[in-house]
C-alpha positions in Angstrom: 7.4 -2.0 7.6 5.8 1.2 6.4 4.0 1.2 4.2 6.2 2.8 1.2 8.6 0.4 2.4 6.1 -2.8 1.8 4.3 -1.3 -1.2 8.5 -1.2 -3.0 10.2 -4.0 -1.6 10.8 -4.7 -4.4 12.2 -2.3 -5.6 14.0 -1.8 -2.8 16.0 -4.9 -2.3 17.4 -4.6 -6.3 19.1 -1.3 -5.9 20.3 -3.0 -2.0 21.9 -5.6 -4.1 22.8 -3.8 -6.5 24.5 -1.0 -4.2 26.0 -4.3 -2.0 27.5 -6.4 -5.3 29.6 -2.8 -6.3 30.2 -2.0 -2.0 30.9 -5.8 -1.5 32.4 -7.3 -4.2 34.2 -9.7 -2.2 31.7 -11.2 -0.4 29.2 -11.4 -3.5 32.7 -13.5 -5.1 32.4 -16.0 -1.5 28.8 -17.6 -3.1 29.4 -16.5 -6.9 30.3 -20.6 -7.9 27.6 -21.3 -6.3 24.9 -18.9 -8.4 23.2 -21.7 -10.0 22.3 -23.7 -7.3 21.0 -20.8 -5.7 19.0 -20.5 -8.6 17.7 -23.8 -8.5 16.1 -22.8 -4.6 14.5 -19.6 -6.6 13.1 -21.8 -9.4 11.2 -24.3 -6.3 9.2 -21.8 -4.8 8.9 -20.1 -8.0 7.1 -23.2 -9.3 5.2 -23.5 -5.2 2.8 -20.8 -6.6 2.7 -23.0 -10.6 -0.4 -25.6 -10.6 0.8 -28.6 -13.6 -2.7 -27.2 -14.9 -1.5 -24.2 -15.8 2.1 -25.0 -17.6 -0.5 -27.5 -19.8 -1.9 -25.1 -20.4 0.4 -22.6 -20.9 2.5 -24.9 -23.8 -0.6 -24.5 -26.3 -1.1 -21.4 -25.9 1.3 -21.0 -29.6 0.5 -17.9 -30.3 1.9 -16.0 -27.0 4.9 -18.3 -26.8 5.7 -17.3 -30.6 5.4 -13.6 -29.9 7.2 -14.2 -26.8 10.4 -15.7 -28.9 10.4 -13.4 -31.5 10.9 -10.7 -29.3 13.7 -12.4 -27.8 15.3 -13.3 -30.5 14.3 -10.8 -33.2 14.0 -8.0 -31.6 16.2 -7.3 -28.6 19.2 -8.5 -30.8 18.0 -6.3 -34.3 18.2 -3.2 -31.4 21.9 -4.2 -30.5 22.6 -3.0 -34.0 22.6 0.1 -33.0 26.2 -0.1 -30.7 28.1 -0.1 -33.8 28.1 3.6 -35.1 29.2 4.4 -31.0 31.3 1.6 -30.0 34.7 -0.7 -31.4 33.9 -3.7 -33.2 34.6 -5.7 -30.3 31.6 -3.8 -27.9 29.7 -4.2 -30.7 30.3 -7.9 -30.7 29.4 -7.7 -27.0 25.7 -6.1 -27.3 25.3 -8.2 -29.7 26.2 -11.4 -27.9 24.8 -10.0 -24.4 21.9 -9.5 -26.4 20.7 -12.4 -28.7 21.5 -14.4 -25.9 17.7 -16.5 -24.6 16.0 -15.2 -21.8 17.3 -15.9 -17.9 15.2 -18.4 -16.4 14.9 -15.7 -13.8 12.3 -13.9 -16.3 9.6 -16.8 -14.1 10.8 -15.0 -10.9 10.4 -11.9 -12.2 7.4 -12.0 -13.9 5.5 -13.2 -10.1 7.0 -10.0 -9.0 5.6 -8.2 -11.8 2.1 -10.4 -11.4 2.9 -10.8 -15.3 1.7 -14.8 -16.1 4.2 -16.6 -14.3 3.4 -20.6 -16.7 3.9 -18.2 -19.9 7.1 -17.4 -18.7 8.4 -20.0 -17.6 7.6 -22.2 -21.3 9.1 -18.9 -23.1 12.4 -19.1 -21.1 12.7 -22.5 -21.5 12.1 -23.4 -25.3 14.6 -20.1 -25.7 17.5 -21.8 -24.2 16.8 -25.2 -25.8 16.3 -22.9 -29.2 19.2 -20.4 -28.6 22.0 -23.1 -29.4 21.4 -22.7 -32.9 20.3 -19.0 -32.8 23.2 -18.0 -30.9 25.7 -18.5 -33.1 23.3 -18.0 -36.1 23.0 -14.1 -35.4 26.7 -13.6 -33.7 27.4 -14.5 -38.5 24.7 -13.0 -39.4 26.0 -9.0 -37.1 29.3 -9.4 -37.6 31.1 -12.4 -39.5 32.0 -14.8 -36.6 30.7 -17.6 -35.1 30.9 -18.6 -31.5 30.0 -22.7 -30.0 28.2 -23.0 -27.7 28.3 -26.2 -25.3 25.1 -28.0 -26.1 25.1 -30.5 -23.7 26.5 -28.3 -20.6 23.8 -25.8 -21.2 21.2 -29.1 -21.4 21.6 -30.4 -18.5 21.9 -27.1 -16.6 18.4 -26.5 -18.0 16.8 -29.7 -16.9 19.3 -28.9 -13.1 17.5 -25.6 -12.8 14.0 -26.0 -14.3 12.6 -29.9 -13.8 14.2 -30.5 -11.1 12.2 -28.1 -9.0 9.3 -28.1 -11.3 9.0 -31.9 -10.2 9.9 -31.1 -5.9 7.2 -29.3 -6.3 4.6 -30.8 -8.4 5.0 -34.4 -6.5 5.3 -31.9 -3.4 1.6 -30.4 -4.6 0.4 -34.0 -4.9 1.7 -35.6 -1.6 1.5 -33.1 1.2 -2.6 -31.4 1.4 -1.9 -28.2 3.1 -2.9 -24.9 2.3 -0.8 -24.0 -0.9 -1.9 -20.3 -1.4 -0.2 -19.8 2.8 2.7 -21.1 2.2 3.0 -19.3 -1.2 2.7 -16.0 1.1 5.9 -17.3 3.0 7.9 -18.1 0.6 7.9 -15.0 -1.5 9.8 -13.7 1.5 12.7 -16.3 0.9 12.3 -15.9 -3.0 13.5 -12.0 -2.1 15.8 -13.5 0.0 17.6 -14.9 -2.6 17.1 -12.6 -5.2 19.8 -10.2 -2.5 22.6 -13.1 -2.9 22.2 -13.7 -6.4 22.3 -9.9 -7.9 24.9 -9.5 -5.3 26.8 -13.1 -6.7 26.1 -11.9 -9.9 27.7 -8.7 -9.8 30.3 -8.6 -8.2 33.4 -10.4 -10.7 32.2 -6.8 -12.1 32.5 -4.6 -10.0 36.5 -3.5 -10.4 35.7 -3.7 -14.2 33.1 -0.5 -13.5 35.7 1.1 -11.0 38.4 1.4 -13.6 36.9 2.9 -16.2 34.7 5.1 -15.1 33.2 6.7 -17.4 33.8 3.9 -19.9 31.2 2.1 -18.2 28.6 4.1 -17.1 28.4 5.3 -21.2 28.2 1.3 -21.9 25.7 1.1 -19.4 23.3 3.8 -19.9 23.7 3.0 -23.8 22.8 -1.1 -22.9 20.0 0.6 -19.8 18.1 2.4 -23.4 18.2 -0.5 -25.6 16.7 -2.7 -23.0 14.2 -0.3 -21.9 12.8 0.2 -26.0 13.3 -3.1 -26.0 10.3 -3.9 -22.7 8.1 -0.9 -24.4 8.1 -2.3 -27.8 7.5 -6.1 -26.8 5.0 -5.2 -24.4 2.9 -3.4 -27.0 4.2 -6.7 -29.1 2.0 -8.7 -27.1 -0.7 -6.0 -25.2 -2.9 -8.3 -27.6 -2.9 -11.3 -25.3 -3.4 -9.2 -22.4 -1.9 -7.6 -19.2 -0.2 -10.6 -17.6 1.0 -12.4 -20.6 2.5 -9.1 -22.5 3.9 -8.4 -19.2 6.2 -11.8 -19.2 7.4 -10.7 -22.8 8.6 -7.2 -22.1 10.4 -9.2 -19.3 11.3 -12.3 -21.0 13.3 -9.8 -23.9 14.6 -7.8 -21.7 16.7 -10.5 -18.6 18.5 -12.0 -20.9 20.6 -15.5 -19.7 24.4 -13.1 -18.6 25.7 -16.4 -17.5 25.4 -17.6 -20.6 26.8 -14.5 -22.4 29.5 -14.6 -19.6 30.7 -18.4 -20.0 30.4 -18.8 -24.6 31.9 -14.1 -24.9 35.3 -14.8 -24.0 35.7 -18.2 -24.4 35.8 -16.9 -28.7 36.3 -13.1 -28.2 38.9 -13.4 -24.8 38.5 -11.2 -21.5 39.0 -8.2 -23.9 34.7 -8.5 -24.9 33.8 -8.4 -20.9 32.6 -5.0 -20.4 29.0 -4.8 -22.8 28.6 -8.5 -21.0 29.0 -6.6 -17.6 27.1 -3.1 -18.1 24.2 -5.7 -19.8 23.6 -7.7 -16.2 23.6 -4.6 -14.3 21.6 -2.6 -16.8 19.2 -5.3 -17.4 18.3 -4.8 -13.2 18.6 -1.9 -12.9 16.2 -1.3 -15.8 13.3 -3.3 -12.9 13.8 -0.8 -10.6 11.7 2.2 -13.2 9.8 -0.6 -14.7 8.9 -1.9 -11.1 7.9 1.3 -10.0 6.1 2.4 -12.5 3.6 -0.5 -13.0 3.1 -0.7 -8.8 3.1 -4.1 -7.4 
């Protein structure tokens, strides 16, 4: 592998995964229903690199966690208000919903890729998903005057499966199997990248038909989403820079890598299929944002 490809492998994979999603959406749709299971495997390999004591230490970093939650639930949703003068009420509602959703659990993976604090990212994303049961309806009610319903039981169950099962499995392995885990982690990174391809490809596939049929509208919406997320990333990192680079990066990622899957469930149930465009644009924009962000920060 060339030095360029080796240095920018994650960036190249993100671009390739997005391209595959648009070029071969039918194939991506095959495993789209099983993305949660792929995420479980991804989390398994990510948590292999985390020592149990690091999780305990992360839970005690109250100012860091509070700043992360502030970025997730206050900063990014406030930036969504910029959509109101430029888009229809439905698109504006979708933008607010997309940005008031919690961090995706995949935040933990991206924190590892960006050499951030993986344990802090895991704690922030887990807490954010739990309290979003309350924050999503409240934010939507304040911003657009419409309450939305979140399936609390299903959300907690999915969170438990995606976080607790892989974390418990890796911690037990570390305790029972005495091997050089640093060497294992070196190989597991390759598996993580393969899973990343499938996750991005499968997640983007359902939205490609809309993008192809509404190129101009999609381009405008995606540009807006990209700009707002980029601003949120910069502001969140600046807000958290006093905690050090690793924690600042994790908080920046937590503020911008949103739980798009949740918005795609809540949105159509509350507003109908017409709300899908901003939700799809958010999903693609947050993946696209990682390309320049990773190139600037370097591997």
